[in-house]
C-alpha positions as CSV (number, residue, x, y, z in Angstrom):
1,X,0.0,0.0,0.0
2,X,1.4,3.4,-1.0
3,X,2.2,5.6,1.9
4,X,0.2,8.9,2.0
5,X,2.3,12.0,1.6
6,X,2.0,14.4,4.5
7,X,3.3,17.9,4.3
8,X,3.8,18.1,8.1
9,X,6.0,15.0,8.1
10,X,8.0,16.3,5.2
11,X,8.6,19.6,6.9
12,X,9.6,17.9,10.1
13,X,12.1,15.7,8.3
14,X,13.7,18.1,5.9
15,X,12.6,21.5,7.0
16,X,15.9,22.6,8.4
17,X,17.8,21.6,5.2
18,X,15.2,23.4,3.1
19,X,15.4,26.5,5.3
20,X,19.2,26.5,5.1
21,X,19.2,26.3,1.3
22,X,16.5,28.9,0.8
23,X,18.2,31.3,3.3
24,X,21.6,30.7,1.6
25,X,20.0,31.8,-1.8
26,X,18.4,34.8,-0.1
27,X,21.7,36.1,1.4
28,X,23.6,35.4,-1.8
29,X,21.2,37.8,-3.6
30,X,20.6,40.3,-0.8
31,X,24.1,40.7,0.6
32,X,26.5,39.8,-2.3
33,X,29.4,41.8,-0.8
34,X,29.4,39.6,2.3
35,X,28.2,36.2,1.2
36,X,30.1,36.1,-2.2
37,X,33.3,36.2,-0.2
38,X,34.5,32.6,0.6
39,X,36.0,33.9,3.9
40,X,32.5,34.6,5.2
41,X,31.6,30.9,4.8
42,X,35.0,29.9,6.3
43,X,34.3,32.1,9.3
44,X,30.8,30.8,9.5
45,X,32.2,27.3,10.2
46,X,35.3,28.2,12.2
47,X,33.6,30.8,14.6
48,X,30.8,28.4,15.5
49,X,32.9,25.3,16.2
50,X,32.7,25.6,20.0
51,X,28.9,26.1,20.0
52,X,28.6,23.4,17.4
53,X,30.4,20.8,19.5
54,X,28.2,21.6,22.5
55,X,25.1,21.4,20.4
56,X,26.1,18.0,19.1
57,X,26.5,16.7,22.6
58,X,23.3,18.4,23.7
59,X,21.4,16.5,21.0
60,X,22.3,13.2,22.7
61,X,21.1,14.5,26.0
62,X,17.8,15.8,24.7
63,X,17.1,12.7,22.7
64,X,17.4,10.8,26.0
65,X,14.8,13.1,27.6
66,X,17.3,15.3,29.5
67,X,18.5,18.9,29.3
68,X,21.7,20.7,30.4
69,X,21.8,24.4,31.3
70,X,25.3,24.3,32.7
71,X,27.3,23.9,29.5
72,X,28.3,27.6,29.2
73,X,29.6,27.7,32.8
74,X,31.2,24.3,32.3
75,X,33.0,25.6,29.3
76,X,34.5,28.5,31.3
77,X,35.6,26.3,34.2
78,X,37.1,23.7,31.9
79,X,39.0,26.5,29.9
80,X,40.3,28.2,33.1
81,X,41.6,24.9,34.6
82,X,43.0,23.7,31.3
83,X,44.9,26.9,30.5
84,X,46.2,27.1,34.0
85,X,47.6,23.6,33.7
86,X,49.1,24.5,30.3
87,X,50.9,27.5,31.8
88,X,52.3,25.4,34.6
89,X,53.5,22.7,32.2
90,X,55.2,25.2,29.9
91,X,58.0,25.6,32.4
92,X,58.6,22.0,33.1
93,X,58.8,20.4,29.6
94,X,58.5,20.9,25.9
95,X,55.8,23.1,24.5
96,X,54.3,20.3,22.3
97,X,53.9,17.9,25.2
98,X,52.4,20.6,27.4
99,X,49.9,21.4,24.7
100,X,49.0,17.8,24.2
101,X,48.5,17.1,27.9
102,X,46.5,20.2,28.4
103,X,44.2,19.5,25.5
104,X,43.6,16.0,26.8
105,X,43.1,17.4,30.2
106,X,40.4,19.8,29.0
107,X,38.5,16.9,27.4
108,X,38.9,14.9,30.6
109,X,37.8,17.7,32.9
110,X,34.7,18.3,30.7
111,X,33.9,14.6,30.8
112,X,34.2,14.5,34.6
113,X,32.0,17.6,35.0
114,X,29.4,16.1,32.6
115,X,29.5,12.8,34.6
116,X,28.9,14.7,37.8
117,X,25.7,16.2,36.3
118,X,24.7,12.7,35.2
119,X,25.3,11.2,38.6
120,X,23.2,13.9,40.4
121,X,20.4,13.2,37.9
122,X,20.5,9.4,37.8
123,X,21.6,8.5,41.3
124,X,20.1,11.3,43.4
125,X,17.0,11.6,41.2
126,X,17.3,15.4,40.8
127,X,15.3,16.8,37.8
128,X,17.7,17.6,35.0
129,X,16.6,21.2,34.8
130,X,17.3,21.8,38.5
131,X,20.5,19.8,38.6
132,X,22.1,21.6,35.6
133,X,20.8,25.0,36.8
134,X,22.8,24.3,39.9
135,X,25.7,23.4,37.7
136,X,25.4,26.6,35.8
137,X,25.8,28.6,39.0
138,X,28.4,26.5,40.6
139,X,30.7,26.0,37.6
140,X,30.7,29.7,36.8
141,X,31.4,30.6,40.4
142,X,34.3,28.1,40.5
143,X,35.7,29.6,37.3
144,X,35.5,33.1,38.7
145,X,37.0,32.1,42.0
146,X,39.9,30.2,40.3
147,X,40.7,33.1,37.9
148,X,39.9,35.8,40.5
149,X,37.3,37.1,38.1
150,X,39.8,37.8,35.4
151,X,41.4,36.4,32.2
152,X,43.9,33.6,31.9
153,X,46.2,33.9,28.9
154,X,48.0,31.1,27.2
155,X,51.8,31.2,27.6
156,X,52.2,29.0,24.5
157,X,53.6,31.2,21.7
158,X,53.0,28.8,18.8
159,X,51.5,25.4,19.5
160,X,48.3,26.1,21.5
161,X,46.6,28.2,18.8
162,X,47.4,25.8,15.9
163,X,44.1,23.9,16.1
164,X,42.2,27.2,15.5
165,X,44.6,29.1,13.3
166,X,46.2,26.4,11.1
167,X,44.7,23.7,8.9
168,X,44.2,22.7,5.3
169,X,44.3,25.3,2.5
170,X,41.7,24.8,-0.2
171,X,42.3,26.1,-3.8
172,X,39.7,28.8,-3.5
173,X,40.5,32.3,-4.8
174,X,44.0,33.5,-5.7
175,X,45.6,32.9,-2.3
176,X,43.5,29.8,-1.4
177,X,41.3,29.5,1.7
178,X,42.5,28.0,5.0
179,X,40.1,25.6,6.8
180,X,41.2,25.4,10.4
181,X,41.7,22.0,12.1
182,X,39.0,22.9,14.5
183,X,36.4,22.6,11.7
184,X,37.6,19.0,11.0
185,X,37.2,18.3,14.8
186,X,33.6,19.4,14.6
187,X,32.9,17.3,11.5
188,X,34.6,14.3,13.1
189,X,32.5,14.5,16.2
190,X,29.4,14.9,14.2
191,X,30.2,11.8,12.2
192,X,31.0,9.8,15.3
193,X,27.9,10.8,17.2
194,X,25.8,10.2,14.1
195,X,27.2,6.7,13.9
196,X,26.7,6.2,17.6
197,X,23.1,7.3,17.4
198,X,22.0,5.5,14.3
199,X,24.1,2.4,14.1
200,X,24.8,1.1,17.6
201,X,22.8,-0.6,20.4
202,X,23.5,2.5,22.6
203,X,21.8,4.7,20.0
204,X,18.7,2.5,19.9
205,X,18.6,2.4,23.7
206,X,18.9,6.2,23.9
207,X,15.9,6.7,21.6
208,X,13.9,4.1,23.6
209,X,14.7,5.8,26.9
210,X,13.7,9.2,25.5
211,X,10.5,7.9,23.9
212,X,9.2,5.9,26.9
213,X,11.3,5.4,30.0
214,X,9.0,2.9,31.6
215,X,8.9,0.7,28.4
216,X,12.7,0.9,28.2
217,X,13.0,-0.4,31.8
218,X,10.6,-3.3,31.0
219,X,12.9,-4.0,28.0
220,X,15.8,-4.5,30.3
221,X,17.5,-1.3,29.2
222,X,19.6,0.4,31.9
223,X,18.0,3.8,31.8
224,X,20.4,5.4,34.4
225,X,23.5,4.1,32.6
226,X,22.3,5.4,29.2
227,X,21.5,8.8,30.7
228,X,24.8,9.0,32.6
229,X,26.7,8.3,29.4
230,X,24.8,11.0,27.5
231,X,25.8,13.7,30.1
232,X,29.4,12.3,30.0
233,X,29.5,12.6,26.2
234,X,28.2,16.1,26.4
235,X,30.9,16.9,28.9
236,X,33.5,15.6,26.6
237,X,32.1,17.8,23.8
238,X,32.4,20.8,26.2
239,X,36.0,19.9,26.8
240,X,36.7,19.9,23.1
241,X,34.9,23.2,22.8
242,X,37.0,24.7,25.6
243,X,40.1,23.6,23.8
244,X,39.0,25.2,20.5
245,X,37.7,28.4,22.1
246,X,40.8,29.0,24.2
247,X,43.0,28.3,21.2
248,X,41.1,30.7,19.0
249,X,41.2,33.5,21.6
250,X,44.5,32.4,23.1
251,X,42.9,33.1,26.5
252,X,39.9,32.3,28.7
253,X,37.9,35.1,30.3
254,X,36.1,33.6,33.3
255,X,33.3,36.1,33.3
256,X,32.1,35.9,29.6
257,X,33.4,32.7,28.0
258,X,30.5,30.4,27.3
259,X,27.9,33.0,28.3
260,X,24.4,32.0,26.9
261,X,26.0,29.1,25.0
262,X,23.4,26.8,26.5
263,X,20.7,28.8,24.8
264,X,22.5,28.8,21.4
265,X,23.1,25.0,21.7
266,X,19.5,24.2,22.6
267,X,18.3,26.5,19.8
268,X,20.4,24.7,17.2
269,X,19.2,21.3,18.5
270,X,15.5,22.3,18.3
271,X,15.9,23.9,14.9
272,X,17.6,20.8,13.7
273,X,14.5,18.7,14.4
274,X,15.2,17.2,17.8
275,X,12.1,17.0,20.0
276,X,12.5,18.6,23.4
277,X,10.3,15.8,24.8
278,X,13.0,13.3,23.8
279,X,13.0,10.1,21.7
280,X,13.6,11.8,18.4
281,X,16.6,13.7,17.0
282,X,19.2,13.9,14.3
283,X,22.9,14.8,14.5
284,X,23.0,16.2,10.9
285,X,20.0,18.4,11.7
286,X,21.8,19.9,14.6
287,X,24.9,20.5,12.5
288,X,22.8,22.4,9.9
289,X,21.0,24.2,12.7
290,X,24.3,25.6,14.1
291,X,25.2,26.8,10.6
292,X,21.8,28.3,10.1
293,X,22.0,30.2,13.4
294,X,25.4,31.5,12.5
295,X,24.3,32.6,9.1
296,X,21.3,34.5,10.6
297,X,23.7,36.3,13.0
298,X,26.0,37.2,10.2
299,X,23.0,38.5,8.1
300,X,21.7,40.6,11.0
301,X,25.1,42.2,11.3
302,X,25.4,42.8,7.6
303,X,21.9,44.4,7.6
304,X,23.0,46.7,10.4
305,X,20.5,45.3,13.0
306,X,21.5,46.1,16.5
307,X,22.8,43.3,18.6
308,X,20.1,44.0,21.2
309,X,17.5,42.8,18.8
310,X,19.2,39.6,17.7
311,X,17.8,37.7,20.6
312,X,14.3,38.5,19.4
313,X,15.0,37.0,16.0
314,X,16.6,33.8,17.5
315,X,13.7,33.5,20.0
316,X,11.2,33.7,17.2
317,X,13.0,31.1,15.2
318,X,13.0,28.7,18.2
319,X,9.3,29.3,18.8
320,X,8.5,28.5,15.2
321,X,10.6,25.3,15.4
322,X,8.9,24.2,18.6
323,X,5.4,24.9,17.1
324,X,6.2,22.8,14.0
325,X,7.5,19.9,16.2
326,X,4.4,20.1,18.4
327,X,2.1,20.2,15.4
328,X,3.7,17.1,14.1
329,X,3.1,15.2,17.3
330,X,-0.5,16.3,17.5
331,X,-1.4,15.1,14.0
């Protein structure tokens, strides 16, 4: 029997990709001076790597029926601790080994902080919203206390910034276009999490937990273990984001780094088609959602729109995405 075509299902499945293509055409025509420049598109990728990494990890958490409001503060704390460790190591060994250990340390710290959130939620039965709201306050406070409310600057002159400032040069334009290594880190994480979600038992268990926790328990799925791993994975993504962000800036400001990143990450996840109620989501949708949000921000700047109004536009986009998702579930 031929399956009936439903516009709502088509929009739900491919809406973010269609929106990205249509908006790309619009900005190409409307703002040729900006979007005909290949560097604009390079910057669109490279300047959103840190938010993108967090959004990819957030996708896994939300599919499992959770949420994490602490990722921005976690990013700041991880960056502060990681750069402090780097500066201490610079005086006791080679620069390359110090950079490697510090990058791995940031990823490890992020994983530990994510696991702490997961333990509070799964073992102490604290609602994810409350648990991660506490994390938002505590992690930022610890970052401020450790950095004394200031900025920690990398003492590495060459190696630390390489992941954000060096990469592969593509034959675009007369001088070529440099694609930083950080962009490839983002793509690699997206591919790995996409494989994990779509092609492994863990991914199937994650969807089952987010869809119906009680049914998942009756199916002998360890709900707590699945959720703990999702928060740990998100923490690891935050660690990678801290490495990339601190390399791009060559410093970490304890007061502002990661501020409101949780909102941008959740926005990208929702725009990408992941249901906030859990049980449904796509890594590739989140990836495009990050790019679409970055493109909208660039367009608003090109159009001369005040930064004070950008939140209104993003909020409207999130609302529309949620309404589309809700309409799909009610049909």
